[in-house]
C-alpha positions as CSV (number, residue, x, y, z in Angstrom):
1,M,23.1,-1.6,12.4
2,A,19.8,-1.4,12.9
3,E,16.9,-4.3,13.6
4,Q,15.7,-4.3,9.5
5,S,11.8,-5.9,11.2
6,S,8.1,-5.8,9.4
7,N,5.3,-4.7,11.1
8,T,0.8,-5.8,10.5
9,T,-1.3,-3.5,10.4
10,T,-5.4,-2.5,9.3
11,D,-5.4,0.6,11.1
12,H,-5.8,2.7,8.8
13,D,-5.0,5.9,10.1
14,T,-1.1,3.9,10.5
15,I,-1.1,2.6,6.8
16,R,-2.0,5.9,5.4
17,R,0.5,7.1,7.9
18,W,3.0,5.2,6.8
19,A,2.3,6.1,2.7
20,E,2.4,9.5,3.2
21,E,6.2,9.7,4.9
22,R,6.9,8.2,1.5
23,N,5.2,10.3,-0.6
24,A,3.2,6.9,-1.2
25,V,-0.4,7.2,-2.8
26,P,-3.0,5.2,-2.9
27,A,-4.0,2.8,-6.4
28,T,-5.0,-0.1,-8.3
29,A,-3.7,-2.3,-10.9
30,R,-4.7,-0.9,-14.5
31,G,-6.7,-3.0,-15.9
32,T,-8.0,-5.2,-12.8
33,Q,-10.9,-2.8,-12.3
34,E,-14.2,-4.9,-10.7
35,S,-17.1,-5.2,-13.0
36,D,-19.3,-3.0,-10.9
37,G,-16.5,-0.2,-10.9
38,S,-15.1,-1.2,-7.5
39,A,-11.1,-0.6,-7.2
40,G,-8.8,-3.9,-8.6
41,V,-5.7,-5.1,-7.6
42,L,-4.9,-2.3,-4.8
43,T,-1.1,-1.3,-4.0
44,L,0.4,2.1,-3.2
45,D,2.7,3.8,-5.6
46,V,5.3,5.7,-3.8
47,V,6.1,7.7,-6.2
48,G,10.1,7.3,-7.7
49,Y,10.8,3.9,-6.9
50,G,10.0,1.0,-9.5
51,A,6.4,0.8,-10.5
52,D,5.7,2.0,-14.2
53,E,3.0,4.5,-13.7
54,D,1.7,3.6,-17.4
55,D,0.5,0.4,-14.7
56,L,-1.3,2.1,-12.3
57,E,-4.5,4.4,-12.0
58,H,-4.1,6.7,-8.5
59,I,-7.2,6.1,-6.7
60,D,-8.8,8.3,-3.8
61,W,-8.1,7.0,0.3
62,D,-11.1,6.0,0.3
63,E,-11.9,4.2,-2.0
64,W,-8.7,2.4,-1.6
65,F,-10.2,1.3,2.0
66,E,-13.5,-0.2,0.8
67,K,-11.8,-3.0,-1.3
68,F,-9.0,-3.0,1.8
69,E,-11.8,-4.0,4.4
70,S,-13.8,-6.1,1.3
71,S,-11.2,-8.2,0.2
72,E,-9.9,-8.6,4.1
73,L,-6.2,-7.5,3.9
74,A,-4.1,-6.5,6.6
75,F,-1.2,-4.0,5.7
76,L,2.8,-5.8,5.8
77,Y,5.2,-3.0,6.4
78,Q,8.8,-2.0,7.0
79,D,9.6,1.4,9.2
80,E,13.1,1.1,8.2
81,K,16.2,-0.3,6.1
82,K,18.5,-2.1,8.3
83,D,20.6,1.0,7.9
84,G,18.0,3.2,9.5
85,E,16.9,4.9,6.2
86,P,13.3,4.4,6.0
87,S,11.7,2.1,3.9
88,T,9.3,1.9,1.5
89,F,8.7,-2.5,1.5
90,F,5.1,-2.4,2.1
91,K,3.0,-6.1,1.4
92,L,-0.7,-6.6,1.1
93,V,-0.9,-9.6,3.0
94,S,-5.2,-11.8,3.7
95,R,-6.1,-11.1,7.5
96,D,-6.2,-15.2,7.7
């Protein structure tokens, strides 16, 4: 049985690669857009897993990473589940 562990990164290439391997696309929670028009609450839409499509608005990677950096976030993620299958677990956390 594989050991379940998580990693934290701010590396854009690592985040994007993890997302693309899981058919996840950058998104923001609908209705949370900032008054200046920038992205609101960030997430990734892992297609086929959980989130109601009506609650999310897909955005491009540039906009997603711009908000990620301005909010000083880090990406906490898991590569594999205990059974060795790819994990879709992630969480956006503060860098402090």
